[in-house]
N, C-alpha and C positions, 0 to 999 in steps of 0.2 A: 530583405527577402532572400529565400534560398534560390539557387540557380534552377532553371528548368531541367527536368529529368524526363527520360523517355523509357517506358516499359510497356510493351504491347501484349504481355502475357496476362494471366488472371489478375483482376483488380485487387484481389486479396493481398498481392505482393507488390502493389504500387505505392505503398507507404507503410512505415513501420507500425503505425497504430492499428492497422487493419488486422493482421494475423494475431498480434499479441493481445489486443483488447478482446477479440472474439474468443479465442481459445483460452486466454487467461480466465475469462468469465465462465466458460464451460467447465474448465478445470476446477474453479472455485465451487461451482455447484456440485460437481461429481465428488470432489474431495469431502465436503461435509455430508453429502447425501450417502456416502459410504461410511464415513467415520462414525456418525451417530449410532446406526445399528451395530457397527463393529464394537464401539465403546460399550454399548448396552448388552453385548453378548449374543446378538442374533446372527451375525455372519463372521467370517474370517477372511482376511486377504493374504495373498502369498508374499507378504513383506516381512523382512527380518526385523523391522522396527515394531515396537509395541504401538497400540492404537494412538495413544496421546502423542508419542514421539513422531509417528508418521504424520499425524494431523498438524503438528507444529512445524515440521520440516516443510510440508507442502504448502502451507500458508506463507511462511517466511522465505523459502527458497524456490517455490514454484510460482505461486500467484503474484507475490510482490515483485520479483524480478521481471515477470512478464509485463505487468502494467508499467513498471519503471522503464522497461525497454521501449514499449509502445509510445510512452510520453517523450522520452529523450530522443529516440530516433526520429521523432516528428519535430520536436522543438529545437534540437541542436542545429539542424540546417538553417533554421530561421535566425538563430543567434550567431552563426558563423558565416552565413552567406555561401556555404558549400552545398553541393548537390546532395540530396538525401540518399540513404542506403535503400535500394530497391532491387527487385528481380532476384537473380540467383544469389547474391550475397545475403539478401534478406531471407531467402529460403534456407540458406545454410545456417544462419543464426536460429531461425525457427526450428529447424531439424535438431539442432543441439539442445534446445529447450525441451523438445519432445523426448529426446533420448534420455535426458535427466529424469523426466517424469516416469518413463518406462523403467529405468534402472532402479528407482526407489520402490516403485509398486511391485516389482518382481525381484526384490533384493534377496529373497531366499534362494534364488537360482544362481547368484554370482558372489565371488569373494568381496569382502568389504572394500578392498582397494579399488576394484573395478567399479563398484557402485559409487564410491566417492569421486572417481575420475569422471564418470558419466555425469554426475551431478554438478561438478565444478566447471565442466567444459563451457557451458553457456555463459556464466558470469565472467569467466576469463576472456572469452571471445568478445563479449559486449564491452568490457573494459578496454580491450585493445582497439576495437573499432572506434569507440567514442574518444579515446585518447588521441588517436590519429587525427580525427576531425578537429578537436579542440586545439591541439598543438599546431596543426597545419594552418589554422586560421588565427593563431596567437590569441585565442579567446580565453585569456587567463582568468577572467572573472568566474568562469564556470568550472575551474579545476576542483572546487569544493564539491561539486556534484560527482565528479570522477572519484574523489576521495570516498564519497559515500558508497559507491559501487565497490571500491577496493575493500572497505571495511566489511561490507556484506559478504564479499568473497572470502575474506579471512574468517568471518564468523561461520560460514558454511564448512570450511576446512576444519575449524575447531569443533564444530558440531559433530562431524563424522568421526573425528579422533575420539571425542568423549564417548560416543556410542560404542565404538570399537574397544576402547580401553576400559570404560566403566559401566557400559550398558545403559547409560542415561545421559542426557544433555542438560547442562546447567548454564554454562557461560556462553556457549555457542548461540543458543536461542536468545539469551538476554542481549548479547552483542548485536545480533541480527535485528532484533526489535528496536534497539537503540538506533541503529543505522537507518532503519525505515522511518522512524519517527523524526530523526534528524532531517531527512529529506522533506518530510511534511513541514517541519519548522522553516526550512530554507525556501522550498518551492511554494508552500502555502503562504509564506510571508510576502512572496511576490504576487501570486495570482489572486489571492482572496481580496486584498484591498484594490488591486488593479481592476479586476472584473466588477467589483462592487462600485468603484468610482465611475467606470465607463457606463454602467447601467443607470446609476443615479443621475448622471449628467443628462442622459437621454430621456429618462422616464419619470424621475422624481427629484426635481431640483431642490437644493437645500444643502444641509451639512454633508460634507464629503469625508471619506476616510482620511485619517491623519497620514501625512506623507512619511515614508520611511525615514528614520533618523536614529539618533543615539539610543533612544529607549528601545527600539526594535532590536538593535544590535546587542544591547545588554540582555534583553529578554531571551534572545536566541542563544547567546553564549551561556547564560545560566541554565537554560533548558537543556542544552547539549551536555554541559557539565553534569547536570543532575542525572541524565540518562546514563552517562558513562559510570558515574558513581553507583547508581542503582544496579548496573550490570555487574559491578565488582563486589557489591554488598554481601552476597552470600558467603564469601570467604573471610569477611572481617566483621564478625558479630559485634565487636566493641565499637565499630564505627556506625552502627545502625542509627543511633540517635542523630548524629551529625548528618548522615545521608538523608534521613527523614526531614531534617530541617531544610536542607538544600532543595529537596523535592517540593516541600511546601512553598518555599519562595519561588521556585520555578513555576509551579502551578498558578500561583497568584499573578506572577508577571505575564504568563501566557494568557490568562484570563483578561487582564487589563489591556494587554496588547490587542486582543480580539475586540474588546469593547471600543477601542479607538478606530476600528474599521467600520463602525456603524451597522452592526448586524440587524438592529431593530428596524432599520429602514428598508430592508430587502424582502420583507415578508410577501410582498405582492408578486415576486418572481421566484418560484421554487428553484429554478436553475441557478440562481445566485444564492438564495437563502440556504440551500443544502451545503454549500461550501462552508458557511458559518456553523451550521449544525454539526457537520463532520469535524471541523476544527475544535468545536467546544468539547469534544470527548478527549482532546489532548490534555487540557488543564485538569479535567475530571480524573483522568488516569494518574496524573502527578499527585493529586490530593489523596486518592485512594492508596497509591503506592506509599506515600508518606505515612498515612494512618497504619498501613500494614506493617511497616518497619517499626513504628513506635509501639504497637501493641502485639506484634508477632502473630497477628491474625492471618492464617493462611487463606481464609475465605476472602479477606480484603485484598490480598495479593493477587488471587485469581481474578477478582473483580477488576482490579487495576489493569491487569494484562488484557482482559477482554474489552475494557473501555478503550484501550489503545488499538487492539487488533480489529475487533468487529466494528466498534464505533468510529474511531479516527481513520484507520486504514480502509475499512469497508466503505464507509460513506464518502470519504475524500476521493478514493479511487473511482467510485461510481460517478461522483460529481464531475471529476475531470474527464472521465471517458465519455459520458453523455454529452458534455459541452464540446469536447474536441471533435467528436464524430459529427455532431450537428453542424459545427462550423466548417469542417473540411468537406462535408458532402452537400453543402448548399442548403441546409435546413435552417429555419428561423431559430435564433438563439433565445428560445423560450421553452418551458417544459410543458408538453401536453399531458393529458390525464395519465396515460400509461407510464410515462417517465416519473410522474409524481408518485404513482403506486410503487415503482422500483425503490424510490427513496424511502417511502413509508415502510416497506417491508424490511429494508436494511436497518432503519431506526428501530423497528420492532425487534429485529434479531439482536441488536446491541443491548437494548433495554432488558430483554428477557434473559440474555446470557449473563449480564451483570447480576440480575435477580437470582438466577440459578446458583451463582457463586456465593452471594451473600446469604441465601436461604437454602442450604444444601438439602433440606427436607423436601423441597419442591423440585429438585433437580430432574427427576425422571420425567415429569410432565413438562416443566418449563424448558429444560434442555432440548426436548423434542420440538417444542414450539419454536425455539430460537433457531434450531437447525432447519426447520421447514421454512421459516421466514427468510433465512440466508439463501437457501436453495431457490426459493421462489423469486427472490430479487434477481439472482443471476440468470435464471431460466427466462424470466420476463425480459431482462436486458438483452439476452441473446436472441429472443424472438422478435423484439422490436428493432434492435439495432444491427442484428446480424445481416439482414437484407441490405442495409446501407453500406455495410463493410464489404459485402460481396459483389457490389456493382459500382461502377464509376458514376460520378455525377454526369448529368446529361451533357454539360459543356465539355467534358473530357472524352466523350465517346467519338 
């Protein structure tokens, strides 16, 4: 257990998950709510980035780091036994995140170096804070999570260099997506079977998820290797067939790995089942990416990217956020109707976004539907869970 901490200021800054989950969700809704009409030509934003580039940057380097920060700033104290980051240090981290969002949104008004500095400041600070906690506690097991943040930071620097040098980003966003999915492989490999097993033991006795073992390690290693190879594939066309084969194997291994966690036994509790639904988009993305490299189908490549981003990242982050908030604010660990609607909207956003990629002739209508479902999921999340994040549980007042 983490040490007791004291913060008498606003409840929003009494734990890391509070500001980052709430404002990360609001940013996710605003990001797509602005991007879809911008992409379709109805509005224009004062950003130096083209619409698709801005959209990609703000998902991978705005939303993902916010939710990652909220999760890790809450989980690391439990892993290390050290007090959590609260109060003014947390406010400082949050301010750096906001500074990055403003810098990119208004990037027409600043030199590229200033925009990049504003953007990178948050991830660098988060890395430093978490590194201090992990090293101080000698919690070496979680250094791999720190490595994930480091790779994401490197990816963001590369992203800005590519935009400045070439006017487009290829490797930066691929590397960032690989880092985010690696975190899902690692963290999801811990929490999905753990939460599933805990629920099954209490509510549905019978077969339990397989214990972590050599198969999980192999699946994780092959998955991470596949993501890194995919990230470098654009520069080596001759290697596309080999990379496609690796992605196919990675997808099959991830699918088998998930089946070992007994997803079919969780349907009675959406708070648990949604973890499996979100994780299922990970192997789907691998298979679509493999097909895209084999056939050189750009539509399949776009579908793979959105299976990973909207499906795996969107659903897994909402699953983790809703569960963490309910647990830390004293609410029952079950999904009420409104929370189920959040999950259904995000699943709809993923399915329709993949459809829009595979059937470009439907894009105008289906892309709008996907954007509306994404925005709806995060607006509903903020409406239902925002009040929980803004006030302390009764026992802490």
